[in-house]
C-alpha positions as CSV (number, residue, x, y, z in Angstrom):
1,M,-0.3,16.4,-6.3
2,C,-0.1,19.7,-4.4
3,G,3.0,20.8,-2.7
4,I,3.9,21.9,0.8
5,V,7.0,23.9,1.9
6,G,7.8,25.3,5.3
7,Y,10.7,27.1,7.0
8,I,11.6,28.2,10.5
9,G,15.0,29.5,11.4
10,Q,17.2,32.6,11.2
11,R,17.1,33.2,7.5
12,E,14.4,35.2,5.7
13,A,11.6,32.6,5.0
14,F,10.2,34.0,1.7
15,P,13.0,33.2,-0.7
16,I,13.3,29.7,0.7
17,L,9.5,29.2,0.4
18,I,9.4,30.5,-3.2
19,K,12.4,28.4,-4.3
20,G,10.8,25.4,-2.6
21,L,7.5,25.9,-4.4
22,K,9.4,26.0,-7.7
23,R,11.1,22.8,-6.9
24,L,7.7,21.2,-6.4
25,E,6.1,22.6,-9.6
26,Y,6.5,19.2,-11.2
27,R,3.8,17.8,-8.9
28,G,1.1,19.7,-10.8
29,Y,-1.0,22.7,-9.5
30,D,-3.3,25.6,-10.4
31,S,-2.7,28.2,-7.6
32,A,0.0,29.1,-5.1
33,G,0.3,31.0,-1.8
34,V,2.5,31.8,1.2
35,A,1.9,32.7,4.9
36,I,4.6,34.4,6.9
37,I,4.7,35.7,10.5
38,N,6.8,38.9,10.5
39,N,8.8,40.4,13.3
40,E,5.7,42.3,14.6
41,S,3.9,38.9,14.9
42,N,1.6,39.8,12.0
43,L,0.4,36.7,10.0
44,N,0.5,37.7,6.3
45,V,-1.1,35.5,3.7
46,Y,-0.6,36.1,-0.1
47,K,-2.0,33.8,-2.7
48,T,-2.9,33.8,-6.4
49,K,-4.3,31.6,-9.1
50,G,-1.7,30.5,-11.6
51,K,2.0,29.8,-11.4
52,V,4.6,30.4,-8.6
53,A,6.2,33.1,-10.8
54,K,2.8,35.0,-10.7
55,L,2.8,34.6,-6.9
56,E,6.3,36.0,-6.7
57,N,5.3,39.0,-8.8
58,F,2.2,39.5,-6.7
59,C,4.2,39.7,-3.5
60,E,6.5,42.5,-4.8
61,G,6.1,45.5,-2.6
62,K,4.3,43.6,0.1
63,N,5.5,42.8,3.6
64,I,7.2,39.4,3.1
65,S,9.7,39.7,5.9
66,G,9.9,37.1,8.6
67,H,11.8,34.0,9.6
68,I,8.9,31.5,9.8
69,G,6.5,30.6,7.0
70,I,4.5,28.0,5.1
71,A,3.7,27.8,1.4
72,H,1.6,25.7,-0.9
73,T,0.8,24.8,-4.5
74,R,-2.8,23.6,-4.9
75,W,-4.3,21.1,-7.3
76,A,-8.0,21.8,-7.0
77,T,-10.3,19.2,-5.5
78,H,-13.0,21.1,-3.6
79,G,-13.7,24.5,-5.1
80,E,-12.5,25.8,-8.5
81,P,-9.0,27.1,-9.0
82,S,-9.0,30.7,-7.7
83,S,-7.2,33.1,-5.5
84,L,-10.0,32.6,-2.9
85,N,-9.6,28.8,-2.8
86,A,-5.8,28.9,-3.0
87,H,-3.9,28.0,0.2
88,P,-3.0,29.0,2.8
89,H,-6.3,29.5,4.5
90,Y,-6.9,31.8,7.5
91,S,-9.1,30.8,10.4
92,E,-12.0,33.1,11.1
93,S,-10.0,35.3,13.6
94,E,-6.9,35.2,11.2
95,N,-4.8,34.0,14.1
96,L,-4.2,30.7,12.3
97,A,-3.2,29.8,8.8
98,I,-3.1,26.3,7.3
99,I,-1.9,24.5,4.2
100,H,-3.2,21.1,3.3
101,N,-2.6,18.2,0.9
102,G,-5.3,15.6,0.7
103,I,-9.1,15.4,1.0
104,I,-11.3,15.8,4.1
105,E,-14.1,13.5,3.1
106,N,-16.6,14.6,5.9
107,Y,-15.9,18.3,5.4
108,A,-19.5,19.1,4.4
109,D,-21.0,17.7,7.7
110,I,-18.4,19.5,9.8
111,K,-18.9,22.8,7.8
112,N,-22.6,22.7,8.4
113,K,-22.2,22.2,12.1
114,L,-19.7,25.0,12.4
115,M,-21.9,27.4,10.4
116,E,-24.8,26.5,12.8
117,K,-22.5,27.8,15.5
118,G,-21.9,31.0,13.6
119,V,-18.5,30.4,12.0
120,Q,-18.1,32.3,8.8
121,F,-16.4,30.8,5.8
122,R,-14.5,32.5,3.0
123,S,-13.8,29.7,0.5
124,D,-15.3,26.5,-1.0
125,T,-12.5,24.3,0.2
126,D,-12.4,21.3,2.6
127,T,-9.1,22.8,3.9
128,E,-10.7,25.9,5.4
129,V,-13.1,23.6,7.2
130,L,-10.2,22.0,9.0
131,V,-8.6,25.2,10.2
132,Q,-12.0,26.6,11.3
133,L,-12.6,23.4,13.2
134,I,-9.2,23.6,14.9
135,E,-9.8,27.2,16.0
136,Y,-13.3,26.4,17.2
137,I,-12.0,23.6,19.4
138,Q,-9.1,25.7,20.6
139,I,-11.4,28.5,21.8
140,K,-14.3,26.3,23.0
141,K,-12.0,23.9,25.0
142,E,-9.3,26.5,25.9
143,L,-6.6,24.3,24.4
144,D,-3.1,25.0,23.1
145,L,-2.7,24.5,19.3
146,L,-1.2,21.0,19.5
147,S,-4.0,19.7,21.7
148,A,-6.6,21.4,19.4
149,V,-5.1,19.8,16.4
150,Q,-5.1,16.4,18.1
151,V,-8.8,16.7,18.9
152,A,-9.7,18.0,15.5
153,L,-7.9,15.1,13.7
154,H,-10.0,12.6,15.7
155,Q,-13.1,14.1,14.1
156,I,-12.1,14.2,10.4
157,I,-12.2,11.4,7.8
158,G,-9.8,11.5,5.0
159,A,-6.2,12.1,4.0
160,Y,-4.1,15.0,5.0
161,A,-0.6,16.5,5.2
162,I,-1.0,19.9,7.0
163,A,1.2,22.7,8.4
164,I,-0.3,25.4,10.7
165,L,1.0,28.7,11.9
166,D,-0.4,30.6,14.9
167,K,0.6,34.3,15.1
168,R,0.3,34.2,18.9
169,N,3.1,31.7,18.9
170,P,5.5,33.0,16.2
171,N,8.3,30.5,16.8
172,Q,6.3,27.3,16.1
173,I,4.9,25.2,13.2
174,I,2.6,22.3,13.8
175,A,2.6,19.7,11.1
176,A,0.7,16.4,10.7
177,R,0.1,13.7,8.1
178,K,-2.2,10.8,7.2
179,Q,-2.0,9.1,3.8
180,S,-0.2,12.1,2.3
181,P,3.5,12.5,2.5
182,L,5.3,15.1,4.7
183,V,9.1,15.4,5.2
184,I,10.9,17.5,7.9
185,G,14.4,18.6,7.1
186,I,16.7,19.2,10.1
187,G,19.4,21.9,9.7
188,E,21.6,24.0,12.0
189,D,19.1,25.8,14.2
190,E,16.5,25.6,11.5
191,Y,13.9,23.3,10.1
192,F,12.4,22.8,6.7
193,L,9.1,21.2,5.5
194,G,8.3,19.6,2.2
195,S,5.9,17.2,0.5
196,D,9.1,15.4,-0.5
197,A,12.8,16.1,-0.2
198,T,13.3,18.2,-3.3
199,P,12.7,21.6,-1.6
200,I,14.9,20.5,1.3
201,I,18.0,18.9,-0.2
202,E,19.7,22.2,-1.0
203,Y,19.9,23.0,2.8
204,T,20.2,19.6,4.5
205,N,20.2,15.9,3.9
206,Q,19.0,15.0,7.4
207,V,15.2,14.4,7.3
208,V,12.4,12.8,9.3
209,Y,9.5,11.2,7.4
210,L,6.3,11.6,9.4
211,E,4.3,8.5,9.8
212,D,0.5,8.3,9.5
213,E,-1.4,10.1,12.3
214,N,1.8,11.6,13.6
215,I,2.0,15.3,14.6
216,A,5.3,17.3,14.6
217,V,5.9,20.2,16.9
218,I,8.6,22.3,15.3
219,R,9.9,25.1,17.5
220,L,12.8,27.5,16.9
221,G,15.8,26.7,19.2
222,E,14.3,23.3,20.3
223,E,14.6,19.7,19.3
224,L,11.9,18.3,17.0
225,K,9.1,16.6,18.9
226,I,6.7,14.0,17.4
227,F,3.4,13.0,18.9
228,N,0.6,10.8,17.8
229,I,-3.0,12.0,17.9
230,L,-3.3,10.3,21.4
231,N,-0.6,12.7,22.6
232,V,2.0,9.9,23.1
233,E,5.5,11.4,22.4
234,L,7.5,9.4,19.9
235,N,11.2,9.3,19.0
236,P,11.8,10.8,15.5
237,E,13.9,8.6,13.3
238,I,16.4,10.8,11.4
239,K,17.4,9.5,7.9
240,K,19.9,10.7,5.4
241,V,18.6,11.6,2.0
242,D,20.6,10.2,-0.9
243,M,19.9,12.9,-3.5
244,D,22.1,15.3,-5.3
245,L,21.0,18.8,-6.1
246,G,22.1,18.4,-9.7
247,Q,19.5,15.6,-10.1
248,I,16.7,18.1,-9.7
249,E,18.1,20.7,-12.1
250,K,17.6,20.7,-15.8
251,G,21.3,20.5,-16.6
252,G,21.1,22.5,-19.8
253,Y,18.1,20.7,-21.3
254,P,15.0,22.7,-22.3
255,H,12.7,20.4,-20.2
256,F,13.1,17.9,-17.4
257,M,11.3,15.3,-19.5
258,L,14.0,15.4,-22.2
259,K,16.8,15.4,-19.5
260,E,15.2,12.3,-18.0
261,I,14.8,10.6,-21.3
262,F,18.5,11.1,-21.8
263,D,19.3,10.0,-18.2
264,Q,18.1,6.5,-19.0
265,P,21.3,4.7,-19.9
266,N,22.9,5.9,-16.6
267,C,19.7,5.1,-14.8
268,L,19.8,1.5,-16.1
269,D,23.5,1.2,-14.9
270,N,22.5,2.5,-11.5
271,C,19.5,0.2,-11.3
272,M,21.6,-2.9,-12.0
273,R,24.7,-1.8,-10.0
274,G,25.4,-4.2,-7.1
275,R,22.7,-6.5,-8.4
276,V,24.3,-7.9,-11.6
277,N,27.8,-9.1,-11.0
278,I,30.8,-7.8,-13.0
279,E,31.0,-11.1,-14.9
280,A,27.4,-10.5,-16.1
281,N,26.4,-14.0,-15.3
282,Q,24.3,-13.6,-12.2
283,V,21.5,-11.4,-10.8
284,V,21.4,-11.1,-7.0
285,L,18.5,-9.3,-5.2
286,S,18.8,-9.3,-1.4
287,A,15.0,-9.2,-1.1
288,V,14.8,-12.5,-2.9
289,I,17.6,-14.1,-0.8
290,D,16.0,-12.9,2.4
291,N,12.5,-13.9,1.5
292,K,13.1,-17.0,-0.7
293,D,10.5,-19.2,1.0
294,K,7.7,-16.7,0.6
295,L,8.5,-15.9,-3.1
296,L,9.2,-19.4,-4.2
297,N,6.2,-21.0,-2.6
298,A,3.7,-18.4,-3.8
299,Q,0.8,-19.8,-5.6
300,R,0.1,-16.5,-7.4
301,F,1.6,-13.1,-7.9
302,I,-0.7,-10.0,-8.0
303,I,0.8,-6.8,-9.4
304,V,-1.0,-3.6,-8.3
305,A,-0.2,-0.3,-9.9
306,C,-1.6,2.8,-11.6
307,G,-0.8,4.5,-14.9
308,T,2.7,4.0,-16.3
309,S,3.5,1.7,-13.4
310,W,0.6,-0.5,-14.5
311,H,2.1,-0.8,-17.9
312,A,5.4,-1.9,-16.4
313,G,3.4,-4.5,-14.4
314,L,2.0,-5.9,-17.7
315,I,5.6,-6.5,-18.8
316,G,6.4,-8.0,-15.4
317,K,3.6,-10.4,-15.7
318,Q,5.0,-11.8,-19.0
319,L,8.5,-12.0,-17.5
320,I,7.5,-13.8,-14.3
321,E,5.2,-16.2,-16.0
322,S,7.7,-17.0,-18.7
323,F,10.8,-17.4,-16.4
324,C,9.2,-18.6,-13.1
325,R,6.1,-20.4,-14.3
326,I,4.0,-18.7,-11.6
327,P,0.6,-17.3,-12.5
328,V,0.4,-13.5,-12.4
329,E,-2.5,-11.1,-12.3
330,V,-2.1,-7.3,-13.0
331,E,-4.6,-5.0,-11.4
332,Y,-5.3,-1.3,-11.4
333,A,-4.9,-0.5,-7.8
334,S,-7.9,1.8,-7.9
335,E,-10.1,-1.1,-9.0
336,F,-8.5,-3.8,-6.9
337,R,-9.1,-2.0,-3.6
338,Y,-12.9,-1.7,-4.2
339,R,-13.9,-5.0,-5.7
340,N,-13.5,-7.3,-2.7
341,P,-10.7,-9.3,-4.3
342,V,-9.8,-12.8,-3.3
343,V,-6.4,-12.5,-1.6
344,T,-4.8,-15.1,0.7
345,D,-1.6,-15.8,2.5
346,K,-0.4,-17.9,-0.4
347,D,-0.3,-14.8,-2.6
348,V,2.6,-12.3,-3.2
349,V,1.4,-8.8,-4.1
350,I,3.9,-6.6,-6.0
351,A,3.1,-2.9,-5.5
352,I,4.7,-0.6,-8.1
353,S,4.8,3.2,-7.7
354,Q,7.4,5.7,-8.7
355,S,6.6,8.1,-5.9
356,G,5.8,5.4,-3.3
357,E,2.9,7.7,-2.3
358,T,0.2,6.7,-4.8
359,A,-3.0,6.6,-2.7
360,D,-4.8,3.8,-4.5
361,T,-1.7,1.6,-4.6
362,L,-1.0,2.2,-0.9
363,A,-4.6,1.3,0.0
364,A,-4.3,-1.8,-2.1
365,V,-1.2,-2.7,-0.1
366,E,-3.0,-2.3,3.2
367,L,-5.9,-4.4,1.9
368,A,-3.6,-7.2,0.8
369,K,-1.7,-7.2,4.0
370,A,-4.9,-7.4,6.0
371,N,-5.7,-10.6,4.0
372,G,-2.3,-12.2,4.8
373,A,-0.5,-11.6,1.5
374,F,3.2,-11.0,1.3
375,I,3.9,-7.6,-0.1
376,Y,6.9,-6.7,-2.4
377,G,7.3,-3.0,-3.2
378,I,9.0,-1.6,-6.3
379,C,9.5,2.2,-5.8
380,N,11.8,5.0,-6.7
381,A,11.4,7.4,-3.7
382,I,13.5,6.1,-0.8
383,G,11.7,6.3,2.5
384,S,8.3,6.9,1.0
385,S,5.0,5.4,2.3
386,I,4.8,2.2,0.2
387,P,8.3,0.9,1.0
388,R,7.6,1.5,4.6
389,A,4.3,-0.4,4.3
390,T,5.7,-3.5,2.5
391,H,7.4,-6.5,3.8
392,T,10.3,-6.2,1.4
393,G,11.1,-4.8,-2.0
394,S,13.5,-3.2,-4.4
395,Y,14.2,0.5,-5.2
396,I,14.7,1.3,-8.8
397,H,17.5,3.9,-8.1
398,V,16.9,6.1,-11.1
399,G,17.0,9.4,-9.1
400,P,14.3,12.0,-8.8
401,E,11.9,12.1,-11.7
402,I,10.6,15.7,-12.1
403,G,8.7,15.5,-15.4
404,V,5.1,14.7,-14.8
405,A,5.1,12.2,-17.7
406,S,7.1,9.3,-16.4
407,T,10.1,8.1,-18.5
408,K,13.1,6.8,-16.6
409,A,11.0,5.4,-13.8
410,F,9.2,3.2,-16.4
411,T,12.5,1.7,-17.7
412,G,13.8,1.4,-14.1
413,Q,10.6,-0.5,-13.0
414,V,10.9,-2.9,-16.0
415,T,14.6,-3.5,-15.2
416,V,13.8,-4.3,-11.6
417,L,10.9,-6.6,-12.7
418,T,13.3,-8.4,-15.1
419,M,15.9,-8.9,-12.3
420,L,13.2,-10.1,-9.9
421,A,11.9,-12.6,-12.4
422,L,15.4,-13.9,-13.2
423,S,16.3,-14.1,-9.5
424,I,13.2,-16.1,-8.6
425,A,13.6,-18.3,-11.7
426,Q,17.1,-19.2,-10.9
427,A,16.2,-20.0,-7.3
428,K,13.3,-22.2,-8.5
429,N,15.3,-23.8,-11.3
430,S,12.5,-22.9,-13.6
431,I,14.8,-21.5,-16.3
432,E,17.6,-23.2,-18.3
433,Q,21.0,-22.0,-17.2
434,E,22.0,-21.3,-20.8
435,E,18.9,-19.1,-21.3
436,Y,19.5,-17.4,-17.9
437,L,23.0,-16.5,-18.8
438,K,22.0,-15.2,-22.2
439,I,19.4,-12.9,-20.7
440,V,21.7,-11.6,-18.0
441,K,24.5,-10.8,-20.5
442,E,22.1,-9.0,-22.8
443,L,20.6,-7.1,-19.9
444,C,24.1,-5.7,-19.2
445,Q,24.4,-4.5,-22.8
446,L,21.2,-2.5,-22.6
447,P,22.7,0.8,-21.2
448,Q,24.9,1.0,-24.3
449,K,22.1,0.1,-26.6
450,T,19.9,2.8,-25.1
451,R,22.7,5.3,-25.8
452,E,22.5,4.3,-29.4
453,V,18.7,4.8,-29.4
454,L,19.2,8.4,-28.0
455,K,21.1,9.3,-31.2
456,L,17.7,9.1,-32.9
457,N,16.5,12.3,-31.1
458,D,17.1,14.7,-34.0
459,R,15.5,12.3,-36.5
460,I,12.4,11.9,-34.3
461,A,12.2,15.6,-33.8
462,D,12.1,16.2,-37.6
463,L,9.5,13.4,-38.0
464,S,7.3,14.8,-35.3
465,R,6.7,18.0,-37.1
466,T,4.8,16.1,-39.7
467,Y,2.3,14.7,-37.3
468,T,1.3,17.7,-35.1
469,Y,-1.8,18.0,-37.2
470,A,-3.2,14.6,-36.0
471,Q,-6.2,14.5,-33.7
472,N,-5.9,10.7,-33.1
473,F,-3.1,8.2,-33.0
474,L,-3.2,4.4,-32.8
475,Y,-0.3,2.4,-31.3
476,L,0.0,-1.3,-32.0
477,G,2.2,-4.0,-30.5
478,R,2.2,-7.7,-29.7
479,G,3.6,-9.8,-26.8
480,Y,6.1,-7.8,-24.8
481,S,5.5,-4.8,-27.2
482,Y,1.8,-4.5,-26.4
483,P,2.4,-2.7,-23.0
484,V,5.0,-0.6,-24.9
485,A,2.2,0.5,-27.3
486,L,0.0,1.4,-24.3
487,E,2.8,3.4,-22.7
488,G,3.6,5.2,-26.0
489,A,-0.1,6.2,-26.4
490,L,-0.2,7.4,-22.7
491,K,2.8,9.6,-23.2
492,L,1.3,11.2,-26.3
493,K,-2.0,11.8,-24.5
494,E,-0.4,13.2,-21.4
495,I,1.7,15.9,-22.9
496,S,0.4,16.7,-26.4
497,Y,-3.3,16.3,-25.6
498,I,-3.8,14.2,-28.8
499,H,-6.1,11.3,-28.3
500,A,-4.2,8.1,-28.6
501,E,-5.0,4.4,-28.0
502,G,-2.7,1.5,-27.5
503,Y,-3.9,-1.9,-28.8
504,P,-2.7,-5.4,-29.3
505,A,-2.0,-5.5,-33.0
506,A,-4.2,-8.6,-33.7
507,E,-7.1,-6.8,-32.0
508,M,-7.1,-4.0,-34.5
509,K,-9.5,-5.9,-36.7
510,H,-12.0,-6.1,-33.7
511,G,-12.9,-2.4,-33.9
512,P,-10.1,0.1,-34.3
513,I,-9.6,-0.7,-38.0
514,A,-12.8,1.2,-38.6
515,L,-11.0,4.4,-37.6
516,I,-8.1,4.1,-40.0
517,D,-7.9,6.6,-42.8
518,S,-5.3,8.9,-44.4
519,D,-5.5,11.2,-41.3
520,M,-4.8,8.4,-38.8
521,P,-1.1,7.9,-37.9
522,V,-0.5,4.4,-36.7
523,V,2.6,3.6,-34.6
524,V,3.6,0.0,-34.9
525,I,6.3,-1.8,-32.9
526,A,7.5,-4.3,-35.5
527,T,10.8,-5.7,-34.3
528,Q,12.0,-9.0,-35.6
529,N,10.7,-11.4,-32.9
530,A,8.5,-14.5,-33.0
531,M,5.4,-12.5,-34.2
532,Y,7.2,-10.4,-36.8
533,E,5.3,-11.9,-39.7
534,K,1.9,-11.3,-38.0
535,V,2.7,-7.7,-37.2
536,L,3.9,-7.2,-40.8
537,S,0.4,-8.4,-41.9
538,N,-1.2,-5.8,-39.6
539,I,0.9,-3.1,-41.2
540,Q,-0.3,-4.1,-44.6
541,E,-3.9,-3.9,-43.4
542,V,-3.3,-0.4,-42.2
543,K,-1.7,0.7,-45.5
544,A,-4.6,-0.9,-47.5
545,R,-6.8,1.7,-45.7
546,Q,-4.5,4.6,-46.4
547,G,-3.3,4.8,-42.8
548,K,0.1,6.5,-42.1
549,V,2.5,4.0,-40.5
550,I,5.3,4.9,-38.3
551,A,7.2,1.7,-37.6
552,L,9.8,0.8,-35.0
553,V,12.0,-1.8,-36.6
554,N,15.4,-3.4,-36.0
555,E,18.4,-2.0,-37.8
556,G,18.6,-3.1,-41.4
557,D,14.9,-4.1,-41.8
558,Q,14.2,-3.4,-45.5
559,T,10.9,-5.3,-45.7
560,I,9.0,-2.8,-43.5
561,R,11.0,0.2,-44.8
562,N,9.4,-0.5,-48.2
563,I,5.9,-0.4,-46.8
564,A,5.8,2.1,-43.9
565,D,5.6,5.9,-44.2
566,E,8.3,6.4,-41.6
567,V,10.8,4.0,-40.1
568,I,12.7,4.3,-36.8
569,E,15.5,1.8,-36.5
570,I,16.5,0.5,-33.1
571,P,19.2,-2.0,-32.0
572,S,18.2,-5.6,-31.8
573,T,17.9,-7.4,-28.4
574,L,16.2,-10.4,-26.9
575,E,12.4,-10.2,-27.2
576,C,11.9,-10.2,-23.4
577,L,14.1,-7.1,-23.2
578,E,12.7,-5.1,-26.1
579,P,10.5,-2.9,-24.0
580,L,13.6,-1.3,-22.5
581,I,14.7,-0.1,-26.0
582,A,11.4,0.3,-27.9
583,T,9.9,2.6,-25.2
584,I,12.5,5.3,-25.6
585,P,11.7,6.4,-29.2
586,L,8.0,6.6,-28.3
587,Q,8.9,8.9,-25.4
588,M,10.9,11.1,-27.8
589,L,8.0,11.1,-30.3
590,A,5.5,12.2,-27.7
591,Y,8.0,14.9,-26.4
592,H,8.7,16.4,-29.8
593,V,5.1,16.4,-30.9
594,A,4.1,18.2,-27.7
595,V,7.0,20.7,-28.1
596,C,5.9,21.4,-31.7
597,K,2.4,22.1,-30.5
598,G,3.7,24.5,-27.9
599,K,2.6,22.5,-24.9
600,N,4.0,22.7,-21.3
601,V,5.8,19.3,-21.4
602,D,6.9,19.2,-17.8
603,Q,3.6,20.3,-16.3
604,P,0.8,19.1,-18.6
605,R,-2.7,20.4,-17.7
606,N,-4.8,18.7,-15.1
607,L,-2.1,16.2,-14.2
608,A,-0.1,15.7,-11.0
609,K,3.2,13.8,-10.6
610,S,2.2,12.0,-7.4
611,V,-1.5,11.1,-7.1
612,T,-1.9,11.2,-3.3
613,V,-5.7,11.4,-3.2
614,E,-8.3,9.1,-4.8
């Protein structure tokens, strides 16, 4: 959600800023802008509604020279998408320019007080309120910019990642964060800023992740300085980013989403590497070894997550309860944090987030920690806020996910949850050794089986053309396949804008069956597991009402082939591992329907990759 880029050094800033904004387009946005201080110390701001390419065209012929600048892609919160509300925002004197991710919750009160003192506003945003407040404090109290920022941040309530330029000090960027990510890249006599590492990695792999309520003073020719809002100087911790530039390029695919769907076999290999031994008879997670007492003695697990990560959590619940015999609750983080939940020091809270920056999940973590719970994080983005806030955890190691609709992160999360459940179960002796070995061996076969599933792409592309007419879809599954149905429906909604609902197959008779007619495609996960016969009955109920059935079945299933309108055959596996295979055809179905409808698959409307505000 929103994107920040900054540069200070000897190179021309504009090309770096524009390329950085393009790297961040996956986060979702509706407008874009840049601010650059040129060699005459003029602070030029250019911004437009629409895509980064439109901004680039808008800047043709304008004065974009300069070696220091900041840039932004905005996802509207306060104020409609427009050039006026786009970032950066000037202060009233136009000496300062700011970019901001997050929400200033008490902006209206501050704005009213500033207007009473004669301050004039140009936009409807909360961000402009912040830069006007900083300038007012700077003038009123005769402070330098760092001190004025510190005073201003004491007065605001909300989340922020900000970067500020002052044309009177053309060799400096001030940056700060609270509950919204901000990364500083350290190069040779140059610095870079980003909401994440993707706009930085091309230039340096040395980064500093700003912590909450920290302020960075970035000056040309000087070492990076970090202060807190109380003006205490801190020692920046420099980390190495483990990311390859090729991971954030399309690699010949038409969309990032399709590339990331096809990445999944290698991602599963990477996720298991070093955790499943080469004999495929043991899973070892260092987080379980190091925290065995907390995990084995937990009276309850609580999984908190949002969106796709919540669906992965539903699968994790079944895995942990089945293997470990520990009760598990799965909560939407956005609801958990506001309903005064009962959490104790006997609980383990598992926080799942691809980005590691999801605001509601991070707030749920802090709430659970305050109540004494032990926190286990499952994230993809190394060094992000949630891993830093948790007691321990596991990275999924699937590489950067650029497509807004999550694909490989979901299968990575489910893989880690499977390994976590197996590790705890073995340590607790709550699973028979024969069963444990069978699952571990089959887990190791899944990368190859997912490669077989990917061969279905052309078949699913052809099938998808038939269903672009549909205005509604129903997805049905039972047991481990029910969360897969939810995830399949979510993918279709996200990128094709077709209304879709996931349901437990047996619940169809409790309402959704009333919707079924000849215009209603029904996707059924009907693999040959313990509930096969029951799901078969559900398919017959759909067909009796002229519904169009698209069935996911195991290879060679003739029974359902004779009933369903369309059959997608997938390799057989153990029931507990089926989500890792069954999800992929549903991702491809959503992708190809959306492409056939001419939708922007990688940047669906109104959605952001990382939801860093409530």
